[in-house]
C-alpha positions, 0 to 999 in steps of 0.5 A: 089466449093470454088475455080477453080480447080488446072487445066491449060487448052489451050482454043482457044488461052488463056492459062488458070491457074485455079489455080492462076485465071489468063488467058495468050494470047501473053504475056498479062496476065489478072485476072479474079475475082473467078466466072468469072473463074468458069464460064470459067471452067463450060464452058470449062470442058463441051467444045462443049456442051450447058450448061444451065443457071440453071447449071450455076447458080448452079456450078458458084454461090453455095448457092447464091439466084441470078437472071438470070441476074447475068448470063447474065452479067457474060457472057458479062463480061467474052467475053469481057476480052476474045476479044470474039464477040457474033455475031461471037463467037470465045469462047462462043456461046449463044444457045436462050432458051437453055443456052450457049456453049464453041465453041473454042478447049479446050485442057490440056496445058501439051500437048501443052508443050509435042507437043513443046518440039518436037526434031526438024529435022537436017539441013545439014551444007550446009543448015545451011550455006545459012541460016546463010547468009539469016539472016544477012541482016534480022538482020542488018534491025531488028537493024536499026528498033530498033535504029529508035524505041529508038530514037523515044522513047527517043524523045516522053520521053522528052515532059511532061506528063502534056503537053501531057495530056493538047494537049487531046481533052477537051471533052473526057472521059474514064469511068473505071470499077467500083469497087465492095466493097460489102462484098464478092464482090458478086456485080461484075455483076452489077459494070461492067454493071454499067459501060458498061451503063455509057460508053454507054449513055456518047458516045451518047453525041454530040461531047464527045469522050469516049473510048470503053468498050473493052478498059476501061476494059483493066485496071480492076484490074491493078494498073496503075496511072490515068495520064498514063491511060489516056495519053494511051486512049487519054482523058482529063477526067477519071470517075471511082467510086464504089458500095457499099451495106447495106441491101437491098440498093446499093450506087453507088459512082462515080467522075470525075478527070481531068487528067492533075492535078489529081483534083476531079472536080465532084462526087456524090454518089446515094442510090437506092432499089434493086427491079430492077438492070437493072432500077437501073443501067440506072437511075444512069447513066442518073443522072451521064451523066447529071453531066458530061456533064454540068461539062465537058462543063462548063470546056471546056468554 
């Protein structure tokens, strides 16, 4: 199972293309990592059935010894990318002590295309004339909205990016998804968990504004300038980082960038053992949070 099968499915509202590793909804496309796509396809191909954690470990991580924590973190990451709520799931349901179940409707994409190509009913000439009269005011109204939008967009572009970023609250930081730079990219779940732990810790600091994980993970895998990300999320600072692995140790590197200037104002690396990955995430997140708070509050003063 080196790669997902060449299959295109409709999973709920998402068009899932396993061969390209992409999911699409409402014109928005997300590229999933290989294991995330395997996980999605494994659940989709058995929609309505409970898939145990052991089965997921066998099918999604074949030939690799990983713990059940990898499944938990992968499910969390996949839910976030699908826009699913674990408390009120529309896609992946947790079945306590048994596993997970795909609750969304799954059907072949070709079937949907066939339905969408069904012939339209023939309208009489009288109905067509009436429709034209009804459509005319709507066209004029849409044209007015379009002109107003273009005028506002033109005015917005006149504002220099640096001044827009300078106007952001100074105690605001976005945590971007940490990069998995390990061999074979086998620590993606750890990197995502590291990102979420940092967002959780930083959001608890009084007066700090931190965008939610859903907003930050939108930029995962996308080549977007930090200044544009900061402007979109409404923050003055961006925190990013990476995860590397050597034998039985992990190295987590983090850096804090001031979006207005693009300068790195703080950076640090943390080496930890692999005995307990959850503890490592909490420990490093605590250290980073202390350092970032001191740096950002110092800059604000």
